[in-house]
Steps between C-alpha positions, in 0.01 A plus 500: 500500500262267680229753471549516125498130473167485685355771271617306186353176635169666574502645154566154338226353717254761369598420140441137555153575667415729217519205259224327692262792471246500219495810262176467319137614536270270682133459442250396774585131466884561471480716814324227684741237396796720588382551857439133560840418336662726754298342782592144394877606490484670836202330680630561852525885464213567261118481489270583201161637589203697344355808662201493263389502144484748224167603313557219255586251777883496479682449829697784655798281596752586759838333567615521859863466616563418864684247714152425647266539205132543567546628855590820667773504745500761772747787439555383135371774266284450200597663164340472163529596135206552266539503121299558188222698655458651161477221261699668220792576740669172472856552613413485880333154440810367334746648751306335790512161332877546442533599854312192626740277294807693621408475868427131479834411323713747714355337811578151370856607431533631851536867415537659857311815411202325354496230770496772767222691320273189468561400858433842646179605309210357320500628133182486298507543127183571295642507136152606355217686657330530166541180306194576277651828399833340414344244270321778316822701463714200402262434214565839341746570233765703690539739207126571494328795651352292781715673760250472786344165398510281809573781743168453679345174627238307298235741617685803366606625855845647579588293812733786627194729512282247668585493871287680752612858533624560844712804429200743535431368842860519612545854369182600694631313822838662469340835501224454752608201702429125452665165442831513313525133409288207419226711360179293472347397176149609395227236590436425130866489389472154346236612261705798397825327392593235238561135587874536459505814732283307755747207503792729561319680790406167663862391453611812689267412772625160529872564534667772695714639224773751596643599151390479146571618141273500199665459157386705209626620169480809268767698689823433708467644841430381857168667610395545865178613673295690502378451148192734555566853567306716742351678199441216252663592172528342173829371330705776358335794692707664773748213550619654833212381709722315738286316763732330754391233746596532877777242398632702209873477587458122537325462168759709321769274643323181399456647138865593492613160598331367186603783272869505595534121487335498153720508184372843374189618694713716735619710211164667481478552120282223370204475251518877433428570873750630763468389862782600745656198637263297307217528757178698526214573734200365313284813531784728389507303165127478450209447744348159510191416704423145640838366446637196671813644665301776680230254606762253635671761711168640642323180558780247626835490660675473154718755334441474122680675209457485123795409266471618146759276323504548119405760234356221285212345694530166320865476405603250231637171621862581404499784759399292793851390589633855512198601718563205729870617557389852554224399773643194668710680755237758587231236535713328760611814683142614534395176653791550751351844607225314708776453757521850646351717762352317809309194556390296807216332703219674685404288807272534793612457866453117457712487190196446277533641147292818445382538144384842369720699735584845349869591469537882468817687422515864631515748214376257233136511451456143389462198735532133444342210690611158635393187306312203622813360662568825691797596289539836333739648245561877460724616218705793595826683387787512737456733782352541862120455543249504777271194447169433683305182509126516591215258520146526630491403870871536555726785610717639232873436497747751358876442418771695333676302219816559297469336160823411304563452130515121501274241661172623660503568875305253713251686725260303695206650696336351815173676562339494845121487534345822607373520853119480513370846566178496697312823484314587829132428484300823476129479609272671253170590671171392326250756407128493430338630184504861644873479562463460875747282676351170628612339829736206478364147525407420870519869599175666615384774287474841669164658425469876543208645716323659197476158325349357806230773520415441136443128566266558790127505413 
């Protein structure tokens, strides 16, 4: 009976909180006002910041939730949501604004689950990566034929086909040997991408994200990497080109968390498509080059998936409440997935933090690195693993770890400096132009008899 009462109480609380969530479409200025409104209502756990501007000068605003906003705390993971990458796909934008309102109000009311979430992770919410595209899409008559108006940015570029292509390098390295993580960017990468893409890449460089999801529309499915197949294909041709990452089982689990918590995604039949369990490997659906989720996985420590959330890319306002109730629980559950696997500090023998140490898991060809504070986060499924930490100038340390299904296992590494290895000095004799060995400095030169005879007059 007490358990039933607690469920009923939580349900009533959610109903009350739903009344405080706004169910309407927000233009750029409405979005900005909503973010600052949430910040003003929850000033001690939020921060509004901009990661850059769009082609037309609109800010790419982010709302952060944390008990220490603006500062990373060691061992506290960073997680993010990105919406409205395609300007005409508006539902993700609205859901993230609704989520922002919900988190603030639930925290104020003392909801234990939300309080724990905000106090144990930093949550970054970017409602719109493409504000210019949204304004173009919102200006269209929804019954018109302008289905793709606003999809691209103001320069006509699809932002989810605009990140540096690192897949090709990884597929080569996987076959012939080479780095399996943090693949480098081309020297001229800034000139190859749009300003919105550049802002997101620099954002990824500035914060050591662990988990992320990118909200889209036009289908209902949780899509996980890789998006680009080994043999790049176009949509609708050979849909079985499954191209898994080394963390395929983990990505499937992350996708299923969202799908099964969703109101109807898990059923599989949506929008005329069928996806078992409501999830799909991106490349097995259709091959996509230069996408954000592949780039994020190959260039950073972050695990990123794509959430396709509605058949109608720009749903009418009267559908927003239903969509919110269908997505509220999975949005929260996905954030909670950042607390799994292992995490810890990498220190030297004087207890100084070691940034950039490499954390390798035997049998999984994808490493992560420690952040500026020496802390690392490695998402893993429950099981036993052999984990190794390495850093230049230090001896490697290897441990066996058992990961459970609940909280992440704390595994710290103390690396000892490598003993300096002095190679014995080898004397290389000097030679003259004819290849003859010259005597050492201070050593008399031996002259043969024939040479002496030649010198005599």
